[in-house]
N, C-alpha and C positions, 0 to 999 in steps of 0.2 A: 504493500500500500504506500503510495507516494506521501512524502512528508507534507503536512499542511501547516501553514503559518499565516499570521496576520502582519501586514506591512502597510506603510503609507507611501503613496506615489503622487506625483503631480503630472497633470497634462493640460495642454492649452488647446482650447477649441472655441470656435465662434458660434453663437446661438442668438437668434433673433427673438426678442420678447416684446410683447405689447404692453405699453404703459396702461394703467387702469383707466385714464381719461380717454385714450384712444380706443380702448376696448368698449367703453361706454358709448363713444361716438358711433362705432360700427354697429353696436347693438341697436341704437336708436334708428340708424339707417335701415336696418332690416325689419324692425317691428312694424306691424300694421298699425293704423292710426289709433284704434281703440285700445290696443295693448300699450301703445306709446303714451296715451293719456293716463293709463293706470300707472305706468312707470313715473311719469312726471308728478302725479299726485303723491306717489310714495316718496319721491325726492323732496317734495314740499313738506311732507311730514317729518323727514329726517333732517332737513336743512332749514333752520329757523330764519335764515336770511332771505329765503325765497318766498314770494307770495304771489298768488294769482291776481292779476290785474283785472278789475271790473271793466266792462265795455266803456263806461263813461269816464274812467280815470285818466288822468293826464300822465304823460311819461315823466320820469324823475329828472330833476335838474341836479346833476352831480358835479357841476362845476364849482370851483371855489375862487376866492379873490386872489388874482396872481400876485399882487403886492404882498399879501399876507404869506403866501407860499415862499416868496423870495426872502422875506423878513425872518422867517423861522427856520428855513432849510439849512442855513449855514451854521446856526447856533446849536442845533440839537440834532445829532445823528439819528436818534429815534424818530424825531419829527420829520427828518428828511425821508426816512423810509415810508412814513405815513403819507407824505406828499407825493412821493414817487408812485405810491399805490393809487393816489387820487387821479393820476393820469389814466389809470385803468377805468376809473369811474367816468372820466370824460368819454372814453371809448364806449363804455357801457351805455351812457346816455344816448350816444349816436346810434348804438346798436338797438336800443329800445325804440327809438324813432323809426329805424328801418323795419324792425319787427312789426310795429303798428301799421306802417304804410304797406308792408308786404302782405300781411295776412288779413287786414281788416279794411280793404278797399270796398267801398259800397257797391261798386259794379261787379265784384266777384263773390258777393254773398248777400243773403237777406239780412236786413236789420234785426237786431236781437228783439225777441218778443217773449215776455214772460208766459203768455198764454201758449205759444207754440212750444216753449220749453216744457211746460207742464204736460201738454199733450204727448210729447215725445217720451217723457218719463213714464206716463201712464201706459203708453203703448208697450214699452219695454217691460214694465212690471206686470203687464197683463198677458204675456206670452204663456200659454198653458203648457203644462208638463204632460207628455203623452204617457198613457198607461202601458206598462211593459207587458209582454206576452205572458210571463209568469203570473203577474198580478191579475190579468184577465182570466187566466185559467183557475187561479185560486178562488176568485169570486164565484166561478161556476161550480167549483168543487164544494163550496159551502152550501150551495143550493141543490146539490145532487142527491141528498137524502142518504148518503152512505153512513154506516156506523163510524164511530170515532176512530176505531183501529184502522178501518179501511181508508178513512180520510188521511190518517198519518202516512199510510202507504202511498196514497195519491199525492201528498205533498212531496214525498221522496221522488216519485216519478216526474212530477212537474219540475222539480229542481234539477232534473237530469235532461230537460229539453233545451236545446240550443235556440239561438235567436231565429233560425230558419224554420223552427217548428219540429225538428227531428229529435228523436230520443237517442241520446248519446251512449247510454249504458245498456248492457244486455240484462235480460231478466235474471239470469243466474247471478250476475254481479250485484244487482239490487236485492235479490233474495238473500244473499250472504250478508249484505250490509244491514238489512232490516230483520234478519233472522226469521223470515217467514217462508211459507211454501211458494214455489214459483207459479203454481197454478192459481193461487190467490192473487198474486201480483198480476197475472194475465187478466183475471176478471176485472180488477181495478183499472188496468190499462185500457181494456175494452170500453169502460165507461168514459174515460178521459178522451178516447179517440172519437167519441160522439160529441165532444165539446166544439165550440166555435173557436177558431176558424176550422173549416172542414179540411181534414187531412192532417191535423196536428197529432203529435206523438207517434207518428209513423217511424219505423226503423230504417227505411230506405225509400227511394223514389218510387219503386214499384208499389209498395204498400200504401204510400201516400196517395198515388193516383187511383188505386183500387178503392180506397176509402171514399174518395170523392165520387167515383162512379157509382159505388154502392149507395151513397147518400142521394144520388140522382135517380135511383131505381133502375140502373142499367147493368145489372149483374149478368143478364143474358145477352147483352149487346156485343157486336163484333169488337167494339172498342175495349170492352172488358177482357175479352179473350186475347186481344193483341197485347195489352199491358201485362196480363198474367203470364203469357207464354212467349212473347216475341218483342219485349221492350227494347232489347239491344239491337235487334234487326230494324226496329222502327227508327231508332236513333241514327242508324246508318242508311236510312231511306231505302231499305231493301224491300220495296213494296211487292215486287214480283214473287220473291221467295215466301213472303208472308201469305200472299194470296194462294199460292200452291199448297202451303202447309195447312191452311185453314179452309181450303176449298171455297175461296171467295174470289170475286172479280177484282182486278186492280182498282177499279173505280170505287168499289165498296171500301177497300183499304184506304184509299185517299180520303174518303169521307170520314172514316173512323179516325184517321190521323188528324184531320182538321178539328174534330171534336176533342181529341186528346190534347191538342195544342191550346185549347181554351182553359184547361185545368191549371191550377196553381202549383208549380213544383216546389215553391217555398212558402207555405201557408203562414209562417210566422213573421214574414218580412214587413207586414203591415203594422207590427208592434215593435218598432225599433227602440231599443233601450237607450240609444244615444240621442242626445238633444240635437235638433237640427242646427246646422251651422249657418249663422247669419253673417253676411258680408256687408261691409260699408265701403263703397267706392271712394277712393282717395282723390280721384280725378274725375271731373265731368267734362265731356266734350260736347259743345253746343255749336250749331251752325247758325251764325249771325251774319246776315247780309251776304250770304253765299260763301262765307269763310268759316272754317272750323276754329273755335276758340277753346283753349285749355283753361279750365277753372279748378283751383284747388279747393277741395271740400274740407275746410279746416274748422268747421263750426264746433267740432267735438275736441279740438285741441286747445288746451288752456294757454292763455297769454300770460306768461310769468315775467317777473322782474325782481330786482333786488330791493328788499324792503328799505324804505327811506329812514325808518327808525334806526336801522343798523348803520346807515351812512352817517347819521347824526352821532351815533355812538362812537364811530371811528374818529369824528372830528372833535369830540369832547376831550379836553386836556386831562380831565380827571379819570378817564378810563384806564384801568390798570393795564400794564403791558401784556400780561398773559391773556386777558380778555380780548385785547386788540389783536393779538396774534391768532387767537381762535376764530374771531370774526373774520379776519382777513382770509384765512384758509377756507372758511365756509363761503365767503363771497366769491373767491376765485373759482371754487367748485361750481357755484351757481352761474357765474359768467360763462364758464365752459359749457355747461348744459344748454344755456340759451343759444350760444353760438352753434352748438351741435344740432339743435332743433332747426335753427334757421338754415343751416347748411343742408340738412336732410330735405327740407321742403324745397329749397332751391334746386337741388339735384333731381328730385322727383319731378319737379315742374319742367326742367329742361329735357329730361328723358321723355316725358309724356309729349312734349312739344315736337321732339324729333320723330316719335312714333306716329303722331298724327300727320306730320308733314310727309312721311314716307308712305303711309297707308291711306292716303286721302282717297284713292280710287276704290279701295276696299270699303271704306265708309260710304262711298257713293253708290257702288254697284254690287257689292257682295264679295264672297270668298273667291270667285273666279278671277278677281282682280287683285288678289292678295300678292304682295311683293315680297321677295326674299329679304330678310333683315336679320342681322346677327348683332349680338351684344358688342362685338368688337367695332362694328360700324358706328353704333350709337355712342360708344365710349370715346371714339376719336372725335366725334362732332361735339360732344358735351365737354370733353377735356378731362375725363377721368379714366381710371383703369376699368377693364371689362369686369373684374370681380366686384367693383363698386356698383356697376350697373346690375349685376346679378343680385347683389344684396338689396339694392333699392327696389327692384321689381318683385322680390320674393314676397308672396302672400298679399300683394296689392292688387286692387281691382280698379278698372276704369269704366265709367258709364258713358256710352256713346248712343247716338240715335239708332244704332243697329242692335243695341242690347248691352248687357254688362259682361265684360270679359276680364279674365285674369291678365295682368299686364304681360306675363310670360307668353300668352297666346300669340302676341304680335311678333314674336321672334321665331323665325322659321328659315331653314336652309332652302336652297334652290336647286333646280335641275336645269341643265343646259338645254337650249333649243337649237334646232338646226340653223336658225337665222343668226346665231351667235349671242342671243340674249339669255335670259333666265326666267324661270317660272317657279313660284314657291311650291313646296311639297303639299301645302294645304290646298292650293288650287288643283294640283294633280289628284289628290285624294277626292276632291269634289267631282272631278271629271270621271274617275273610276266609279264612284257611287252612281253617277248619272248613267254611265254605260251599263252597269249591272241592272239598274232600275228599268232600262229600256230593252233589255235582252229578251229573247224568246224563251219562255219557261221550259219549253220542251228541248231546247238546245242552248243551254247557258254558255256564256263566254268563259273560256279557260284563261289562265293568267297570260299565256302566250297570245291569245286572241286580243286581250286587253292591251298588251304591249304593242301589238301591231297597229291597233287603232290609234293609240297615243302617238306612235311614230308617224302615222299619217297626218296627225295634227302638228307635227314638227317638234315633238318632245322626245328627247333622248332618255330612255329609261330601260333598265334591265328587268328581265322577267322576275328575278328574285326580289327586286324592289317593289314590283307590282304585288307580289305575294305578301311582302312585309306590310304595305299600306292596306291591303285587303284585310289582313289579320287585325291591324290596328282599328279598323272600322267595324270589326266583328261581322264581316261578310264571309259566309261559308264558301268552301271550294265549289267548283262547278258541278261535281258529281253529287253533292248534297243539295244543290239548288235545283237540280233537274226535277221537273214535274212529270211523273210517269203516267 
């Protein structure tokens, strides 16, 4: 065994680290506006020198008498430090004015209205909480009339049902857990399978569809026989094989398949346990006098400033040095936060402006006129790094006359055309969808056929790229789209 020992050694290496303030700035850039509002409010609670400025408040006047500065700066080094810091106050005052003019222009937002604010709060507070699938089933279990012991078994079964409505555990597993007979579990399960929604508590897709057909009184129908004995063949659209096996005509199989397609393969999805996600567009695009105008939706963003009380505290000669040092650090932190917020909004505004400028034809005519656009292109125009653009558009939404889109939607690579130009992949996907929609159901287009038709329109695209886009759009391959 080799000798083991402990020893000290030195090594030199370079490592890049982010300062806390820079990390905060990047975090603010990436946060959506509602989360940013929460972060600002948390900073207000932690930093006593920051306060939220009411709409009617005036910006602070942080300037001081120049003669007084000159008189005291030479005599007292501590006073000189204080006066040097007052220069930051001058910058802060200008920044506060810029903040006000940038975010509170009357032509970019509606005037503040207490009534409108109350309505908005009432709307948010009134959002109902959806009942979960398990709660819905437990309510029915209470009214089922089962004995208490069977109701406890029912609660165990309901607790094993996933959000899609399927039973995750086997009867043997639950019988071992509850220490009851599997046959008794089956009896309680049969009761629960009669609950709403129809098909709930099934152990697989086949049982789920059979329960729904049984509830419709179709146990003797061709559809029931197909689900019971040939569900896999139905998924592969082997209608001819099913017809031969069940001694039916292909037309009867197609009718039964159409009926089966109306059944719900996931009966529990109507009871989502997750709260719906609400988005707040950070940018609104309006067409004014024939031109698209970018508007920042900043009504939910607090307008903060450095408290004037702490400025006076800094100017008070009787303020202890340790208090002045503490206040100075807090004010510097507040100034940096204000600058970070302003920089975030300006960056977002410039990026949105470049998106609108590039995608004007898309806004006018739809996805067929979508132009290729990359983050590198926008970054070069805005004057930032592409990673900054990526952070800025992450989780942000833009409201346009054509609808609400995630800002990332507007970035798409392009494909070359025979004329030497480029067309965006979104426009190509739209062309593929239209070709599939117009195809003959009896002879659907293969990926090679689609490639040939796109080539006829001057678009250079590989067959594997056609297959990739088809899969992204959830379009089945040609042999599964064929109507027999």
